[in-house]
C-alpha positions as CSV (number, residue, x, y, z in Angstrom):
1,X,10.0,6.5,18.6
2,X,6.9,5.9,16.6
3,X,4.9,2.6,16.6
4,X,3.7,1.0,13.5
5,X,-0.2,1.3,13.4
6,X,-0.6,-2.4,12.7
7,X,-3.4,-2.0,10.2
8,X,-5.9,-4.7,9.7
9,X,-4.6,-6.3,6.4
10,X,-8.2,-6.8,5.3
11,X,-9.6,-3.6,3.9
12,X,-13.1,-4.8,3.0
13,X,-14.9,-7.9,4.2
14,X,-18.1,-9.0,2.5
15,X,-19.1,-12.2,4.2
16,X,-16.6,-14.8,3.2
17,X,-15.0,-12.5,0.6
18,X,-12.0,-10.5,1.9
19,X,-10.3,-7.8,0.0
20,X,-6.8,-7.0,1.3
21,X,-5.1,-3.7,1.3
22,X,-2.2,-5.2,-0.6
23,X,-4.5,-6.2,-3.4
24,X,-6.0,-2.8,-3.5
25,X,-2.5,-1.2,-3.8
26,X,-1.8,-3.4,-6.8
27,X,-5.1,-2.3,-8.4
28,X,-4.1,1.4,-7.7
29,X,-0.7,0.6,-9.3
30,X,-2.3,-0.8,-12.4
31,X,-4.7,2.1,-12.6
32,X,-1.9,4.7,-12.3
33,X,0.1,2.9,-15.0
34,X,-2.9,2.9,-17.3
35,X,-3.6,6.7,-16.9
36,X,0.1,7.6,-17.4
37,X,0.5,5.2,-20.3
38,X,-2.6,6.7,-22.0
39,X,-0.9,10.1,-21.6
40,X,2.2,8.7,-23.2
41,X,0.3,8.0,-26.4
42,X,0.1,11.7,-27.0
43,X,3.9,12.1,-26.8
44,X,5.2,13.1,-30.3
45,X,7.4,10.0,-30.6
46,X,4.5,7.6,-29.9
47,X,1.8,9.6,-31.6
48,X,3.8,9.4,-34.8
49,X,4.2,5.6,-34.3
50,X,0.5,5.2,-34.0
51,X,0.1,4.2,-30.4
52,X,-3.5,4.1,-29.3
53,X,-5.5,3.5,-26.1
54,X,-6.2,0.0,-27.3
55,X,-2.5,-0.7,-27.3
56,X,-2.3,0.5,-23.7
57,X,-5.2,-1.8,-22.7
58,X,-3.6,-4.8,-24.3
59,X,-0.2,-4.1,-23.0
60,X,-1.5,-3.7,-19.5
61,X,-3.1,-7.2,-19.7
62,X,0.2,-8.7,-20.9
63,X,2.2,-6.8,-18.2
64,X,-0.1,-7.9,-15.4
65,X,0.3,-11.5,-16.3
66,X,4.1,-11.1,-16.7
67,X,4.3,-9.3,-13.4
68,X,2.4,-11.9,-11.4
69,X,4.1,-14.9,-13.0
70,X,7.6,-13.4,-13.0
71,X,7.3,-11.9,-9.5
72,X,6.3,-15.3,-8.0
73,X,8.9,-17.3,-10.0
74,X,11.6,-14.8,-9.2
75,X,10.9,-14.9,-5.5
76,X,11.0,-18.7,-5.6
77,X,14.2,-18.9,-7.6
78,X,16.1,-15.9,-6.2
79,X,15.2,-16.1,-2.5
80,X,14.0,-19.7,-1.6
81,X,15.0,-22.1,-4.4
82,X,15.5,-25.1,-2.2
83,X,12.1,-24.7,-0.4
84,X,10.1,-24.3,-3.6
85,X,11.9,-27.1,-5.5
86,X,10.8,-29.4,-2.7
87,X,7.3,-27.8,-2.6
88,X,6.6,-26.7,-6.1
89,X,2.8,-26.4,-5.7
90,X,3.3,-23.6,-3.1
91,X,4.4,-21.4,-5.9
92,X,0.7,-21.2,-6.8
93,X,-0.2,-20.0,-3.3
94,X,0.0,-16.3,-3.9
95,X,-2.0,-15.5,-0.9
96,X,0.9,-16.6,1.3
97,X,3.0,-13.7,0.0
98,X,6.3,-13.7,-1.6
99,X,6.9,-11.6,-4.8
100,X,10.2,-10.3,-6.2
101,X,10.5,-7.0,-8.0
102,X,13.4,-8.3,-10.1
103,X,11.4,-11.4,-11.1
104,X,8.4,-9.3,-11.9
105,X,10.6,-7.1,-14.1
106,X,11.8,-10.1,-16.1
107,X,8.2,-11.2,-16.5
108,X,7.2,-7.7,-17.7
109,X,10.1,-7.7,-20.1
110,X,8.9,-11.0,-21.6
111,X,5.4,-9.5,-21.8
112,X,6.7,-6.4,-23.6
113,X,8.6,-8.6,-26.0
114,X,5.5,-10.7,-26.8
115,X,3.4,-7.5,-27.3
116,X,6.1,-5.9,-29.5
117,X,6.3,-9.0,-31.7
118,X,2.5,-9.3,-32.0
119,X,2.2,-5.6,-33.1
120,X,5.4,-5.4,-35.2
121,X,6.9,-2.9,-32.8
122,X,10.5,-2.7,-31.8
123,X,11.1,-4.0,-28.2
124,X,13.0,-0.8,-27.2
125,X,10.2,1.4,-28.4
126,X,7.8,-0.6,-26.2
127,X,10.2,-0.3,-23.3
128,X,10.6,3.4,-23.7
129,X,6.9,3.8,-23.8
130,X,6.3,1.7,-20.6
131,X,9.2,2.9,-18.3
132,X,8.1,6.4,-17.2
133,X,4.6,5.1,-16.2
134,X,6.1,2.4,-13.8
135,X,7.5,4.2,-10.7
136,X,4.2,5.5,-9.3
137,X,3.0,1.9,-9.3
138,X,6.1,0.9,-7.4
139,X,5.3,3.6,-4.9
140,X,1.8,2.1,-4.4
141,X,3.3,-1.4,-3.8
142,X,5.6,0.0,-1.2
143,X,2.7,1.6,0.6
144,X,1.1,-1.9,0.6
145,X,4.3,-3.2,2.3
146,X,4.1,-0.5,4.9
147,X,0.4,-1.2,5.6
148,X,1.2,-4.9,6.0
149,X,4.1,-4.0,8.3
150,X,6.4,-6.2,6.3
151,X,9.9,-5.6,4.8
152,X,10.8,-3.4,7.8
153,X,14.1,-1.6,8.1
154,X,17.3,-2.1,10.0
155,X,17.8,-0.9,13.5
156,X,17.9,2.9,13.9
157,X,18.8,5.4,16.5
158,X,15.6,5.8,18.7
159,X,16.3,9.5,18.6
160,X,15.6,9.6,14.9
161,X,12.2,11.5,14.6
162,X,10.7,8.9,12.3
163,X,12.3,5.8,13.8
164,X,9.5,3.2,14.1
165,X,9.0,-0.1,16.0
166,X,7.4,-2.9,14.0
167,X,5.9,-5.4,16.5
168,X,5.5,-7.8,13.5
169,X,9.3,-8.1,13.6
170,X,9.1,-9.8,17.0
171,X,10.6,-6.9,18.9
172,X,10.1,-3.3,19.7
173,X,13.5,-2.2,18.3
174,X,13.5,1.2,16.7
175,X,13.9,0.7,13.0
176,X,14.1,2.7,9.7
177,X,10.6,2.7,8.0
178,X,12.4,1.4,4.8
179,X,9.1,0.8,3.0
180,X,8.6,4.6,3.1
181,X,12.2,5.3,2.0
182,X,11.6,3.0,-1.0
183,X,8.2,4.7,-1.7
184,X,9.9,8.1,-1.8
185,X,13.0,7.0,-3.7
186,X,12.2,4.4,-6.3
187,X,8.6,5.5,-6.4
188,X,8.1,9.3,-6.3
189,X,11.6,10.6,-6.9
190,X,12.2,8.2,-9.8
191,X,8.9,9.1,-11.3
192,X,9.6,12.8,-11.3
193,X,13.1,12.4,-12.7
194,X,12.1,9.9,-15.4
195,X,8.9,11.7,-16.4
196,X,10.8,14.9,-16.9
197,X,13.6,13.1,-18.7
198,X,11.1,11.4,-21.1
199,X,9.2,14.6,-22.0
200,X,11.8,15.4,-24.6
201,X,12.2,13.1,-27.6
202,X,15.1,10.8,-26.9
203,X,17.0,8.2,-28.9
204,X,15.4,4.8,-28.7
205,X,16.4,2.9,-25.6
206,X,17.6,5.9,-23.6
207,X,14.4,6.2,-21.5
208,X,14.3,2.5,-20.7
209,X,18.0,2.6,-19.8
210,X,17.5,5.6,-17.5
211,X,14.7,3.7,-15.7
212,X,17.0,0.7,-15.1
213,X,19.9,2.9,-13.9
214,X,17.7,5.1,-11.7
215,X,15.9,2.2,-10.1
216,X,19.1,0.2,-9.5
217,X,20.9,3.2,-7.9
218,X,17.9,4.1,-5.7
219,X,17.0,0.6,-4.7
220,X,20.7,-0.2,-4.0
221,X,20.8,2.8,-1.7
222,X,17.5,2.0,0.1
223,X,18.7,-1.6,0.8
224,X,21.2,-0.2,3.3
225,X,18.3,0.8,5.5
226,X,16.2,-2.4,4.9
227,X,16.5,-5.4,7.1
228,X,17.9,-8.3,5.0
229,X,15.7,-11.4,4.7
230,X,16.3,-13.5,7.8
231,X,16.7,-16.7,5.8
232,X,19.4,-15.1,3.6
233,X,21.1,-12.4,5.6
234,X,23.8,-10.4,3.9
235,X,25.7,-12.1,1.0
236,X,29.1,-11.5,-0.5
237,X,30.7,-8.1,0.2
238,X,28.1,-7.5,2.8
239,X,25.4,-6.8,0.2
240,X,21.8,-8.0,0.3
241,X,20.2,-10.1,-2.4
242,X,18.3,-7.0,-3.6
243,X,21.5,-5.1,-4.0
244,X,23.2,-7.9,-6.0
245,X,20.1,-8.2,-8.3
246,X,20.4,-4.4,-9.0
247,X,24.0,-4.8,-10.3
248,X,23.0,-6.3,-13.7
249,X,20.1,-3.8,-14.0
250,X,22.6,-1.0,-13.6
251,X,25.1,-2.4,-16.1
252,X,22.5,-3.1,-18.7
253,X,20.8,0.2,-18.2
254,X,24.1,2.1,-18.6
255,X,24.9,0.1,-21.7
256,X,21.5,1.0,-23.2
257,X,22.0,4.7,-22.5
258,X,25.6,4.7,-23.9
259,X,24.4,2.7,-27.0
260,X,21.7,5.3,-27.7
261,X,24.2,8.2,-27.5
262,X,27.0,6.4,-29.3
263,X,27.8,6.5,-33.1
264,X,25.9,3.2,-33.6
265,X,22.9,4.3,-31.6
266,X,19.5,5.3,-33.2
267,X,19.9,8.3,-35.5
268,X,16.5,9.8,-34.4
269,X,14.0,9.5,-31.6
270,X,12.1,6.3,-31.9
271,X,14.1,4.9,-34.8
272,X,14.4,1.1,-34.9
273,X,17.4,-0.3,-33.1
């Protein structure tokens, strides 16, 4: 059985200024998205539509704001509504931790809608542009979870070669390193599949739909190895909150893909919906 290294969460300390590993992984995530999105501007669909590096810069700014606001609000409303309704000012205390991917997704969707409206671009065109550049950023975030020793996995057979004890959990029980599972699944694997899928010109909405379906399936699977939040446990049908939040993602993504392929879908790649 392996032991979690228990990294110092502070990567760099300059006097009173402390830079945490988790913050650095967010910066890496934003940098990766920027580089990949800049490459997307050369894709025939988006080159014809006039996407530029300036669009990427502006969209990144909107998305960062949407991610932070949506991620924090989502955590408060999905996971601890009673606590934050009684202590609303704690929602501003980002340094205490607590971000929700699904809330962040809603925040980014709102940011994409705002950007599309301001630039006269169809929302689904923006979503198709953004989606393939996202998974590597998710992988970076999961690496931050692992460094922090948080969101550890469920109990595992100690004979499993990569089973790991997380002292932060309050015990030395052998566990699945679920942060690494999620890094590999919804991060690296989803990136490879989606990037290859998006290389061809696709009907509008199909790439965004593929992201939603792919993430939902892979996250739903990884949740079987992740320890549920102690304050929530497992919910109806023995599923975690993360799994239940993946259900609408899966359904909406499947609808987008079917719509793009159906008789009423876009007639050509990038056509307005």
